[in-house]
C-alpha positions in Angstrom: 30.3 13.7 48.7 30.0 17.6 47.6 29.3 17.4 44.2 28.9 20.9 41.7 28.9 21.4 37.7 30.0 24.8 35.9 29.5 25.2 32.7 32.3 26.7 30.1 33.1 25.9 26.4 36.4 25.1 24.5 37.2 25.9 21.0 37.4 23.2 18.6 39.1 25.0 15.1 36.4 27.6 14.1 34.0 27.1 16.5 33.2 26.7 20.3 32.0 23.6 22.0 30.0 23.4 25.4 32.0 21.6 28.3 30.5 21.0 31.8 33.0 21.5 34.4 32.1 18.8 37.2 33.7 18.7 40.6 33.4 16.1 42.9 35.0 16.1 46.3 35.5 13.4 49.0 36.9 12.1 51.9 40.3 10.4 51.6 43.9 11.5 51.2 44.5 15.0 49.3 44.5 14.6 45.7 43.6 16.8 42.6 42.7 15.4 39.5 41.7 16.5 36.3 40.2 13.9 33.6 38.2 14.0 30.6 41.0 14.4 28.1 42.9 17.7 29.0 46.2 19.0 28.0 49.3 19.9 30.0 47.9 23.9 30.4 44.8 22.5 32.1 46.5 19.8 34.2 48.7 22.8 35.4 45.9 24.5 36.1 45.9 22.2 39.9 48.3 25.0 41.4 47.2 27.9 39.6 43.8 27.1 41.3 44.7 25.8 44.4 47.0 29.2 45.0 44.1 31.4 43.7 41.6 30.3 45.9 43.9 30.3 48.7 45.3 33.9 47.8 41.7 35.2 47.5 41.2 34.5 51.1 38.9 31.2 50.5 39.8 27.8 51.9 40.8 25.1 49.6 39.8 21.9 50.6 42.5 19.1 51.6 40.5 16.0 50.4 39.9 14.4 47.1 39.5 16.9 44.4 37.9 14.9 41.2 37.3 17.5 38.1 35.7 16.0 35.1 35.3 18.3 31.9 32.4 16.7 30.0 31.9 15.6 27.5 35.1 13.1 27.9 35.8 12.5 24.1 36.2 16.4 23.0 39.9 17.4 23.4 40.0 20.4 26.0 43.2 23.0 25.5 44.4 26.3 27.3 44.1 27.8 30.4 40.5 28.9 30.2 39.0 26.4 32.6 41.0 27.6 35.3 37.8 29.8 36.8 35.3 27.2 36.2 37.0 24.8 38.0 37.7 27.0 40.8 34.1 27.9 41.0 33.0 24.6 40.9 35.4 24.1 43.8 34.2 26.4 45.7 30.5 25.7 44.6 31.0 22.2 45.9 32.3 23.5 49.5 29.3 25.5 49.9 31.7 28.5 49.8 29.9 30.0 47.1 25.8 29.6 47.1 23.9 31.1 44.1 21.2 29.5 41.7 22.0 32.4 39.3 25.4 30.2 38.7 23.8 27.7 35.7 22.4 31.4 34.1 26.0 31.9 32.8 29.1 30.3 31.0 32.4 31.1 32.9 36.2 31.2 31.5 39.3 32.5 32.5 43.1 31.9 33.2 43.7 32.6 36.8 46.8 34.0 38.5 48.4 32.8 41.5 47.2 35.7 43.1 43.5 35.1 41.9 43.5 37.7 39.5 42.0 36.6 36.2 43.9 37.2 32.9 42.7 37.3 29.1 42.0 34.0 27.1 42.3 33.4 23.6 39.1 32.4 21.3 36.4 34.7 23.5 34.7 35.8 20.6 33.8 32.0 19.6 33.1 30.9 23.3 30.5 34.3 23.3 28.5 33.0 20.2 28.9 29.3 21.8 27.2 30.8 25.0 24.4 32.5 22.9 23.9 29.6 21.1 23.2 27.8 24.5 20.6 30.4 25.6 22.7 31.9 28.4 21.7 34.8 30.3 25.2 35.8 30.7 28.9 35.1 30.0 31.5 35.8 32.7 34.7 36.8 30.8 37.9 38.1 31.8 38.1 42.3 31.8 40.5 42.2 29.1 38.2 40.0 27.2 34.9 42.1 27.4 35.1 44.3 24.4 35.6 41.5 22.0 32.6 39.4 23.8 30.4 42.1 23.3 30.2 42.0 19.8 27.8 39.1 20.4 24.3 40.9 20.6 21.9 39.8 23.1 24.1 38.4 25.5 25.0 39.7 29.2 28.8 40.3 29.2 30.0 40.6 32.3 33.8 41.5 32.6 35.6 40.2 35.8 39.4 41.1 37.1 39.6 38.5 39.8 38.6 35.9 41.7 37.0 37.8 44.4 35.0 39.8 42.1 33.2 37.0 40.5 32.4 35.5 44.1 31.0 38.9 45.4 28.9 39.3 42.1 27.3 36.2 42.4 27.0 36.6 46.8 25.3 40.0 46.0 28.0 42.3 47.4 28.9 43.7 44.1 27.0 44.8 41.2 28.9 44.4 37.8 27.7 46.8 34.9 27.6 44.3 31.6 29.6 45.7 28.9 27.8 47.3 26.2 28.8 49.8 23.1 27.5 50.7 19.7 29.7 48.3 17.6 28.3 49.1 14.2 29.5 52.5 15.1 33.0 51.6 16.4 33.1 49.8 13.4 32.3 52.7 11.1 34.9 54.7 13.0 37.8 52.5 12.3 37.8 52.2 8.9 41.2 54.2 8.1 43.9 53.1 6.6 47.0 55.2 7.0 49.2 54.5 3.7 47.8 55.7 0.9 48.5 55.2 -2.9 49.0 58.7 -3.7 52.5 58.4 -2.1 53.7 55.9 -4.7 55.9 57.7 -7.4 55.5 56.3 -11.2 54.7 52.7 -11.6 51.3 53.5 -13.6 51.1 50.3 -15.3 51.6 48.5 -12.0 48.9 50.4 -10.3 46.5 50.1 -13.0 47.0 46.2 -12.6 46.2 46.3 -8.8 43.1 48.8 -9.3 42.3 45.4 -11.6 43.1 43.0 -9.3 41.5 44.9 -6.2 38.2 44.8 -8.4 37.9 41.2 -9.4 39.7 39.8 -6.3 42.3 38.8 -8.4 45.8 37.2 -7.4 49.0 39.1 -8.5 52.6 38.5 -9.1 55.3 41.6 -9.7 58.6 41.0 -10.8 61.0 43.8 -10.5 64.5 44.7 -9.7 65.2 45.4 -5.7 63.8 49.1 -4.9 61.5 49.2 -7.4 58.6 49.6 -5.1 56.7 46.5 -5.1 56.4 46.4 -1.5 55.1 49.6 -1.3 52.5 48.7 -3.6 51.3 45.5 -1.9 50.9 47.3 1.5 48.6 49.5 0.1 46.8 47.1 -2.0 44.1 47.1 1.4 43.4 50.7 0.9 41.7 50.5 -2.5 39.9 47.3 -2.1 36.1 47.7 -1.1 35.4 48.1 3.0 34.6 45.1 4.5 31.1 44.3 6.0 30.3 44.3 9.2 29.8 40.1 9.1 33.2 39.6 7.6 35.0 42.1 10.1 33.3 39.5 12.7 34.6 36.6 10.8 38.3 38.1 10.6 37.6 38.8 14.4 36.4 35.7 15.2 39.9 33.9 13.3 42.1 36.4 15.0 40.6 35.7 18.8 41.4 32.0 18.2 44.6 32.5 17.4 45.5 34.7 19.9 46.9 37.5 17.6 44.4 40.3 18.8 46.2 43.3 20.0 45.6 44.6 23.3 42.4 46.1 23.8 41.5 45.6 20.3 37.8 44.5 20.3 37.2 44.6 16.2 39.4 44.1 13.0 37.6 46.6 11.3 39.8 47.1 8.1 40.7 44.1 6.1 44.2 42.3 7.0 47.6 42.4 5.5 50.0 39.6 6.1 53.5 39.7 5.1 55.1 36.4 6.6 58.9 36.0 6.2 60.1 33.8 3.4 61.9 31.3 6.1 58.2 30.6 7.5 57.2 26.7 7.9 54.5 25.1 6.0 52.6 24.8 9.3 52.8 28.6 10.0 51.5 29.2 6.5 49.0 26.8 6.3 47.9 26.5 9.8 48.5 23.5 12.1 50.1 22.4 15.3 49.2 19.2 17.4 46.3 21.1 18.4 45.5 23.0 15.0 45.4 26.8 14.9 45.1 29.1 11.9 48.0 30.0 9.8 49.0 33.1 7.8 46.5 32.2 5.1 43.9 31.9 7.4 44.9 35.2 9.3 44.7 37.2 5.7 40.5 35.9 5.4 38.8 38.6 3.4 42.2 40.7 3.3 45.9 40.2 1.5 48.3 37.8 1.9 51.7 39.2 0.7 54.5 36.8 -0.3 57.8 38.7 -0.8 60.8 37.1 -2.5 58.2 34.6 -3.9 61.0 31.8 -4.8 62.7 31.9 -1.3 59.8 30.2 0.3 60.4 26.5 0.7 58.8 24.4 -2.0 56.1 22.7 0.4 55.2 26.0 1.8 54.4 27.4 -1.8 52.5 24.2 -2.7 50.2 24.3 0.0 48.8 27.6 -1.3 46.8 25.7 -4.1 44.1 24.1 -3.1 43.2 27.1 -0.8 43.6 29.5 -3.7 41.1 27.1 -5.2 38.4 26.1 -2.6 39.1 29.3 0.0 39.2 26.8 3.1 42.3 25.2 4.5 41.3 21.8 6.0 43.9 20.2 8.6 43.3 16.3 9.6 44.4 15.0 12.7 44.1 11.1 14.4 41.0 12.3 15.9 39.5 14.9 14.1 39.2 17.5 10.7 39.6 21.2 11.4 38.2 23.5 8.2 39.4 27.2 8.8 38.1 29.9 5.7 40.9 31.1 3.8 39.1 33.7 1.2 42.0 35.6 0.8 44.1 37.7 -2.4 47.6 36.4 -2.9 49.7 39.3 -3.9 53.5 38.6 -4.3 57.0 40.0 -5.3 60.2 38.6 -6.6 63.4 39.6 -8.6 63.6 38.4 -12.1 66.6 36.6 -11.4 68.9 36.0 -8.4 71.2 39.1 -8.7 67.7 40.8 -9.4 68.9 42.9 -12.3 67.8 41.2 -15.4 66.5 43.3 -17.7 67.6 46.4 -15.4 68.7 49.6 -18.0 71.4 50.5 -15.2 72.8 47.7 -13.4 73.9 44.5 -15.4 72.6 41.1 -14.7 75.1 38.6 -13.9 73.3 35.5 -14.0 73.9 32.7 -16.2 70.7 31.5 -18.4 70.8 28.2 -16.3 70.7 30.2 -13.1 68.1 32.3 -14.2 65.8 29.0 -15.0 66.9 27.5 -11.8 65.4 30.7 -9.9 62.2 30.7 -11.9 62.0 27.3 -11.8 61.6 27.3 -8.0 57.7 28.4 -8.5 55.8 25.3 -10.3 53.9 25.7 -13.5 50.8 24.9 -11.5 50.9 27.4 -9.1 51.9 30.1 -11.9 48.9 29.8 -13.4 46.7 30.2 -10.4 48.0 33.7 -10.0 46.0 35.9 -12.5 47.7 38.8 -13.0 52.0 38.9 -13.8 53.6 42.1 -14.1 56.6 44.2 -14.1 57.6 46.6 -12.0 60.9 48.4 -13.3 63.2 51.0 -11.8 61.8 54.2 -11.5 63.7 56.8 -13.7 65.5 59.8 -12.0 62.6 61.9 -13.3 60.0 60.1 -11.6 62.3 59.6 -8.3 63.1 63.6 -7.8 59.6 64.7 -9.4 56.5 65.5 -7.2 54.3 62.3 -6.9 50.7 63.6 -8.2 49.4 60.3 -8.1 45.7 59.5 -7.5 44.9 58.6 -4.2 43.5 55.6 -2.6 39.9 56.9 -2.1 40.0 58.0 -5.7 41.2 54.5 -7.3 38.7 52.6 -4.6 35.5 54.4 -5.7 36.3 52.7 -9.2 36.4 49.7 -7.4 33.2 49.5 -5.3 31.6 50.4 -8.5 32.8 47.3 -10.5 32.8 45.1 -7.4 28.8 46.3 -6.9 28.3 45.8 -10.6 29.9 42.1 -10.1 27.5 41.3 -7.1 24.4 42.8 -9.1 25.1 40.4 -12.0 25.8 37.4 -9.5 22.5 37.8 -7.8 21.6 34.7 -6.5 24.6 33.3 -5.7 27.7 33.0 -3.2 29.8 34.9 -5.5 31.3 38.1 -4.5 34.2 38.7 -7.3 35.1 37.9 -10.5 37.8 35.8 -9.6 35.4 33.2 -7.7 33.6 32.5 -11.1 33.6 28.6 -12.0 33.9 27.7 -15.7 30.1 27.8 -16.3 29.4 31.1 -14.7 32.4 32.1 -17.2 31.0 30.9 -20.0 27.3 32.5 -19.1 28.9 35.9 -18.3 32.2 36.7 -20.0 30.7 37.4 -23.3 33.0 38.7 -26.1 32.7 40.7 -29.0 33.5 39.3 -32.5 37.1 40.8 -32.7 38.1 39.8 -29.2 37.4 36.5 -30.1 39.5 36.2 -32.9 42.1 37.8 -30.6 41.6 35.5 -28.0 42.2 32.0 -30.5 45.3 33.8 -31.6 46.5 34.4 -27.9 45.7 30.9 -27.2 47.9 29.6 -29.9 50.8 32.1 -29.6 51.1 32.2 -25.2 50.1 28.0 -25.1 47.4 29.0 -22.5 46.2 26.1 -20.4 42.6 25.7 -19.9 43.1 27.2 -16.2 45.0 30.4 -17.8 42.2 30.8 -20.5 39.6 30.9 -17.4 41.6 33.5 -16.0 42.4 35.9 -19.0 38.5 35.9 -19.3 38.2 37.0 -15.5 40.5 39.9 -15.9 38.9 40.6 -18.9 35.6 41.0 -17.5 36.8 42.5 -14.3 38.4 45.2 -16.9 35.0 45.5 -18.4 33.7 45.8 -15.5 35.9 49.1 -14.4 34.9 50.6 -18.0 31.0 50.2 -17.4 30.3 47.5 -20.0 28.7 44.5 -20.0 30.8 43.0 -23.6 34.5 42.2 -23.6 35.6 44.5 -26.1 39.5 44.0 -28.2 41.1 46.7 -25.5 39.4 44.8 -22.4 41.1 41.5 -23.7 44.4 42.9 -25.0 44.9 44.3 -21.6 44.3 41.2 -20.2 46.5 39.2 -22.3 49.5 41.7 -21.3 49.2 40.7 -17.3 50.5 37.2 -18.4 54.4 37.7 -18.8 55.0 34.5 -17.7 52.8 32.1 -20.2 55.3 32.7 -22.8 58.5 30.3 -21.1 60.9 31.4 -23.7 61.1 35.0 -22.0 63.2 35.3 -18.9 61.6 38.6 -18.1 58.7 40.5 -18.7 59.5 42.7 -21.4 
């Protein structure tokens, strides 16, 4: 009996768990079985491993081969176990003799020719290798720069099974991947889009500046062609730059989802995700037989833009409510529960009615009042309540269209946003709050101090707009952000009045924000 053990890992939700690949080769009729809760991709690795070993000019044993992926109660998935299984077979048959194998973790998909292809979730796996106190991590060449984000770990990039054998046999030296990751991060903080591209819409720009400063959710209502999508796409350009730790978190999510672009090792700018309105609930929130992050989690630390807001299915929209409140998405399955981060800014856009021209000064609306109510009714009241800022984005005038844009640049707006965020973080020192949108009712009561005139205005607004408890909190949060942008500690009447005008849907008797 010949026995070998190679160490690898498997991604479970956001983290990776260590997995021991045990290979036993015994006499008997030729057979190749894999046990330990493998999925279909791992079962199919038998043919890839067989061909990969043979085509790399090694001998595949015609004996009874049993591969155990331990611990057996953890579900394993994906082709990342191809390389450790192949190495286990070669080690058990004495074709690979090295005491250094136990110092490394191994992942990689084998092609039939023995080449090694990239796999998903390598960043989480590298963190697992470091946690296991391994000397190094053997990864596909295409994943090397991503794995190198983890410091104090030797990252060995390999392109073929033969190259791995030569490395451990001492026939070939492979230089570990290294680099100044922080410098790379700083050099990639660049946006192609800019707010200076947008003509007119000063009211909407101001609202988005407030939203970026306080991390508030936004709903834009206006006719087709008014610039709602253009405004939304430039939202990340005025938000504070991500910290290196935030960038690592976002990159980990994209790695697990297999959404990292070729040769992209680190996501340095805030994500902007804009799924089509036909997306399924699972595609939006995440899920599947083996749960993967959805668009909500891919927007973590960035912007989730939902255009044609009422056109999304009701079930898809309603799942937004929990992550908007909690900042996480929890997906439960029979054997386990997975939690993915989902701290994002929701930016939505919709037409005022089905035809899109209610309240337009150029084209006449053709919708009946019942049609307008039905169209608006696709978005539930509780979901609308969770959107802090609701604004009108009207059609541009002729002068605005043909005139030369002299709007402020993203850099100038972003500087004010950054100063406001710093003021918020200073006031929230000792808590995990990073912006005003995250304030709890207790903190709102402590930090949102109003002047006497502002207090009177708020009491009148509660009666006139029939503000719910949640809408009341939203108004105070937005007011506080406006006062932060103005450099004031106390919420004055003008700050509260501006915040109240961003609640145009609270008065349900109006079909349009006018």
